[in-house]
C-alpha positions in Angstrom: 84.3 69.5 156.2 87.9 68.8 156.7 90.5 71.6 156.1 93.4 70.6 154.0 96.8 72.2 154.4 98.2 74.1 151.4 101.9 74.5 150.8 103.9 76.5 148.3 107.3 75.7 147.0 109.6 78.1 145.1 112.8 77.5 143.2 115.9 79.7 143.7 116.3 82.5 141.3 117.9 81.9 137.9 118.9 84.2 135.0 117.0 84.6 131.7 119.1 86.1 129.0 118.3 87.6 125.6 121.4 87.9 123.3 120.9 90.3 120.4 123.3 90.2 117.5 124.3 93.7 116.4 123.7 93.3 112.7 120.8 91.0 111.7 119.3 91.5 108.3 118.2 89.6 105.3 116.9 90.6 101.8 114.8 88.5 99.4 113.0 89.0 96.1 109.5 88.0 95.3 108.9 84.7 93.5 108.6 86.5 90.2 111.4 89.1 90.2 111.8 89.6 86.5 110.9 93.0 85.0 110.1 93.3 81.3 109.1 96.2 79.0 107.7 95.5 75.6 107.7 98.0 72.7 105.5 96.6 70.0 103.5 99.5 68.7 103.9 103.2 68.0 101.8 104.0 71.1 104.3 102.1 73.2 107.1 104.5 72.1 105.1 107.7 72.8 103.6 106.7 76.1 105.5 106.4 79.4 105.9 102.7 80.2 105.6 101.5 83.8 106.0 98.1 85.4 105.0 97.9 89.1 106.2 94.9 91.1 104.1 94.6 94.4 106.1 93.1 97.3 109.1 92.9 95.0 111.8 93.2 97.7 111.5 92.1 101.4 113.9 93.2 104.0 114.3 92.1 107.6 116.5 94.3 109.7 117.0 94.9 113.5 118.3 98.4 112.7 117.2 101.2 110.4 118.6 100.8 106.8 118.8 102.1 103.3 117.8 100.0 100.2 119.8 100.5 97.0 119.7 99.2 93.4 122.5 98.8 90.9 122.9 97.3 87.4 125.7 94.9 87.0 126.5 96.3 83.6 125.1 98.0 80.5 122.2 96.4 78.7 123.5 93.4 76.7 124.8 94.0 73.2 123.2 92.0 70.4 125.1 90.7 67.3 123.0 93.0 65.1 123.6 96.2 67.2 127.2 96.8 68.1 126.3 99.7 70.5 125.0 98.7 74.0 121.9 100.5 75.2 123.6 102.9 77.7 122.3 103.2 81.2 123.8 106.7 81.4 120.9 107.9 79.2 118.5 107.5 82.1 116.6 104.8 80.2 115.0 103.2 83.2 114.0 104.9 86.4 113.2 103.1 89.7 111.3 104.2 92.8 109.4 102.6 95.7 105.8 103.2 96.4 105.9 105.5 99.5 103.1 103.6 101.1 105.5 100.6 101.5 108.6 102.6 102.5 108.4 101.7 106.2 109.0 105.3 107.3 111.8 105.9 104.8 112.0 108.4 102.0 111.8 107.2 98.4 113.7 109.1 95.8 113.3 108.2 92.1 116.7 107.1 90.7 118.0 106.2 87.3 119.7 102.9 86.9 123.5 102.9 87.1 126.3 100.5 87.7 127.4 102.5 90.8 124.0 102.1 92.4 121.6 104.5 94.2 119.4 104.4 97.3 115.7 103.9 96.4 114.8 104.0 100.1 116.6 106.0 102.8 116.2 105.6 106.5 113.7 102.8 106.5 112.8 101.7 110.1 113.9 98.4 111.6 111.4 95.7 110.6 110.5 92.1 111.0 109.8 91.9 107.3 108.9 94.9 105.1 107.8 94.2 101.5 108.5 97.1 99.1 106.4 97.7 96.0 109.0 98.7 93.4 108.0 100.8 90.3 110.2 100.7 87.1 109.6 103.4 84.5 110.8 104.3 81.1 109.5 107.9 80.9 110.9 108.7 77.5 111.6 106.1 74.7 114.0 108.4 72.8 117.1 106.4 73.9 115.5 103.3 72.4 115.3 104.7 68.9 117.7 103.4 66.2 118.1 100.1 68.0 117.8 96.7 66.4 114.7 94.8 67.1 115.9 92.4 69.8 115.8 91.9 73.6 118.2 93.9 75.7 118.8 93.0 79.3 121.0 93.6 82.3 121.1 92.1 85.8 119.9 94.2 88.8 121.1 93.8 92.4 119.5 95.1 95.5 121.5 95.9 98.6 120.2 96.7 102.1 122.7 98.6 104.4 122.1 99.2 108.1 122.6 102.8 109.3 
């Protein structure tokens, strides 16, 4: 058997760099973001109404963050009801399922035009999907309203800490 010579060749050293931007984050809604409550029977009015939206909001953030929700205005006024359905009456409450809070705390908040945090101090994430729960605990503010559809637009905001 003939021995063969082995040789090794090495390059000179070179740098490998990883550049991290300070503030990287995104927020997106599920493919079916709309939330609708229907009051069609007497039972609807006397029972707490809840709409749960699994994976409703997804956040990517390289730093811890808070997630807030705000209404862009009061519920739309209809031509047969000159009084808007006021958000100051705590009509709709919102919270996040704690199991999807990504280490954050999840207070229950009432909708407002000034906004409120529904998750505080959530951990940095490559993509956390929050299950959001919308509730009308008491239908009293809905009494004496014309039969129609009332709506407002909601906006979520993620803010790095």
